[in-house]
N, C-alpha and C positions, 0 to 999 in steps of 0.2 A: 728866461731861456726853456724849453720844452725838449725834456731827456726822455728817452726811454730805451733801456741797456746802453749800450755805446754810441746809441742815433743822435747827434746832435741837428733836431728837426729843423730847425730855423735857420740854419745852414746848406739846405737840399732844396735843390730843385727840381721839383718833378714834373719829368712833361707827362699828362695825362693823353696819351693814344686811343684813340678809339676810330670806329669804321665810318669809311668816305659817307656821305649821305647823298642821295640825289632826288630829285625832285618826284620824283617815282617811288621811293623808298618804302617798304611797307611799315605797319605799326613797330613790329620787333625791331628793327634796324634803327629806325627814328629814336627808339627808347635808348640804342644805345649813345646817342650823343644827350639825352635826358640823363642818362645816369653820368654822363663825363661832366655835366654840370655840378649836378651834385656833389661828387666825390671831389671837385675840382673849389668847391667852396668847404668841404669838410677840412681839407688838406691845408688850405689858407688858414683858416682858424687852425690849424696845429704847428702855424708856424712854418709851413713849405713856400716855397715863392713855386705858382704853379704856371705852366705853358700848354695850352691846350692844341693839339694838335689830331689833325683828320689821318689815316694812314692810305698813301698812296703811295705810286713808285718817285714821287719827287721827295716821299720825306725821308730818303736816306741820304741824301744831300743834307736836307736840314739838320737831319741829326747830326751829321758829323761835324758841319759847323756847329753847332752846338756843344758839342763835348771840347772844342777846342777852344770856345770862347767859355765856355759855363763852368764851373770848378762844383763839383759833387752834384752830379745830375742822377734821376733816376726815372724810369721810362713808369708810369703804373699803366700795366698795358692793359686796355678793357677790349682789345679790338678781339670779335671771336670768328673772322670772318677774313678773306683778301675778297677785294670788291668782287659779287657775285660768284665767289668761289668758296662756299664753307669747308670746303674737304682742306682748305689750304691754310686754317687756322694758325700752323704750326709755324706757318712763316714768318709772324713778327719774331717771337722767340729766335728764332734762325737768325735772321737779319741783325737780332740786338746784340747775340754772342758774335756776331762777325765782327760788330763795330768795336765790342767789349764795351757795352754799356749795360750796367746792371737793369732790372726791370723785376716787377712785382708779378706771382702767379707762374705757373707751371714752365716747366722747360718744352721746348719746341719736341722730345722725342715724346714726352705725356702726352704732350698735345694732339701729336701726330697719332697716338694709339688709341686715344679715346674718342677723338672726332669720329673716326671709323668705330661705330657702333658692334659690329662683327669681330672685329681686332680685340675690342677691348672683352667680349665676351669670351674669345677662343682663350685668353690669358686668365681671365676670371675662374674657368673651367679647368685649365689645368692646375689650379692653383686651389682648387677644390671647393669654389664660392659656387653659392647654387647662382645659377641666372638662366630665364626662363629658354627651352629648346628651339631652336631657328632652322629656318632654311633661307637659304641665301645661294642663287644660282642654280648649279648643279650640287651645292654643300647640302646634305641634310641632316643632319644634328638633333635627330629626335624626333619626326614626324609621325602625330598619333590621328591616326581616324578618327572624324566626328570633335573634335578638339576645339576649342577656339582659339584665331589667332589674329595678332594684330600686325597689320603691316605698316614697316614705318621708313621715313628717307633715313637712308643709311648712313649720312654725316650731318642731316640740319640737327640743329638745336631749337627751342624755344616752342615745340609742338607744332611746328611747321610740316603742313601736310594732314595733321591726324583730324579725324573726325568722326563719325558717328560708323561711316560704311567704312572706316578703317579695322572694324574688328567684325567678325564674322566665322561664321563654322565650317571648317573645309571639309566637304565630305571624301577627298583624295588629294595626294599630292598634286595629282597635275593639275586639280581645278586652281590649288593656292598658287600654284607656281605663274598657271595664266592670268592671275589676278595682280601678282605681283609683278609680272612686267605686264599688264594693262596700265599700271601707274607709271611704271616706269616709262614707259610711252608715250603718257599723256603730262609728265612733269621733265620728263626730258633728264633725269636724274635716277641715281639705285635707290633701289629702295628691296626690302628686306621684310621676314614674316618670325615672330617668332608666338610660343603660345601666350596666350592671354591668361595672366593670371587672377584670378577672381579673389578679390581682399580689399583691406584696409591699405592703405598709399601712405608710404612715408617719406619724408627727407632729412638727410644729415650732413648739415655746414661744420664744417672741419677747416683749419686753417692754422697756419706758423712754418715751425721749423720744421723741413724733410722727417728729421732725427726726432721730433718733440711735439705732435701737433696738437693742438685744443680742440677738442671734440665737444662743439655744441646741442642742447638737450634738442633729442628728434623732435617734429611736428606731425601731424597728422594733416592730412588733406582729406575733407569730407566731400559728400555729394550730396548735397539737400535735395531732396525730390527729384533725384533720378529717377528711381525704382516707378513711381508712380505717374513718370513722362515716359516711360519704357525709355529711357538713354541709357547710353551707353558709358559706365562708372570710368570715364578716361578725362585727363587736361587736356582736351584740345588746344587749338589754334584761338577758338572764339573766349573760352574761359580766359587764356594768358591775357589777351589784346583786344577784343571784340566788346564795344560798351554797351550795354542795352539787348546783350542776348542772356538767353537762361543760364547757359553756361557761366559767364561772365558773373551772373550775380547769384549763384548757387554752389560754385565750386570754394569752400571757403578754410583756411587753414585754423588748427584746433593746436595748441600750443600748452595747453594743462590739462595734461592725460592722467587718469585713474592711476591709483595707487595699483592696480590689479595689473597695471602694464609694466610696472619696474623692468622686470625680469626681460620681457619682450626686450625694451627701452635699450638697458644694457646690451643685450645681445645683436642688436642693430648698431649700439656704439663701436662695439668690437670688432664685426666687420668692418663696417666704415676705416675703422684704423686697420686694418688687414688691405682693404683695399688701396688706401693712400700707401703703406709700404710696399705691396705688391707695383703698383704701379709708378713707384717713387716720386709722389706728388711733391709739392709744396707751395707755399703760400696761402692758397684759398680751394676750396672744391666743394662740390655737393654730391653725397650718393642718393639715388633716387632708388626704393624698396617697395614691391608690395609683399605684404603676408598673408597665406592663405588660411583657407578656415582651421587647422592642422594646426597653424602657429608658426609655419614654414617662413622664412624670409627667403626673398629673389631679389637678386641685384637686378633692376633693368637697366639703369645708365649709370655712368660717372663722369660726373660736367665738371671740366676744367675751368677756371677762372670763370667762374656762374655771374649772375648777375648778383649784385649787394644786396637784393631786397631783404631774401633769407635771413640775412647774418642781421639787419639792420632790425628785421621782427621779432626776430628770435632775443636778440639784446635788449629790444625794449618791453618785451612781455619778461622777461626773465631779470629785468634790473640791471642789465649788463652795459658795461659802456660800450657803443659803438665806437667810436675815434679812439677806443686803446685796439680796437680790433685790428683797426685800419693801420695804426703804427705798429702791430705785430707783423701784418702782411709786408708793410713798408721793407719792414727788418730782415724778414724770412729772403733775401736777395741773394 
């Protein structure tokens, strides 16, 4: 019998809930199913009974029936959007709260706040966490003339909508606003702009109980050869999802960082824990940072229930047990 803490794993049934996939689904959505298959195999190896389920309106009835017929169920919530509605990612934990079914990951309140990037930035700034200045609609939080700005979709993850043209030097607030509006009209979804931070990019993965999270060692993203190609140093959609592109082949994770970075790495971990506490996160999350030339840390995004790839890779490179990480996430329900 596999045990961790008080949980007897081989007596639990894990319902792996993931995005509904369509024939025309893009690569980032298809990957959600790929990840569901992978995590299901890991859970079976840990002694869980596993049921895979796509999220749609009918899954509410299916979950109710499973609750009546199956003891000790827990939902492994991999859903990062409602079908076609990225801003509704909070629906799944809200439904599970209503059904009184335990689930992994962050609460519906945390997902509601962090899916909307501007909501997150307001909360961080009010708690004295550095986050780049932004412009959203008529909200001008620190526009500076002739600075570079990056225009992002308000509620998308997976770098959807990000490309080299997303970053440009704004000669006026009016010019920046017009560009944001043009992206909204073209894409049919809300966008905002934030000041582009020149510098190094880091991720910090964090998991566990709300009151006592484990913070994994930060890792850095490198942009090999980008300057020679005059490319913008961002992790755009191609870098994550489009094989045989320059970005996909030349954006790489660096896990072994020099000793001279140790103080900064501890600061990254401390700010990540502060974000976890301020936003009342649990289960697992990833904090994205830029560090500018003066060594100042800037939180770009707080990602609730991110993909497991970062957790798996940092565990692999640091000699940690990824299965033990999954167990701790499953216990933090």
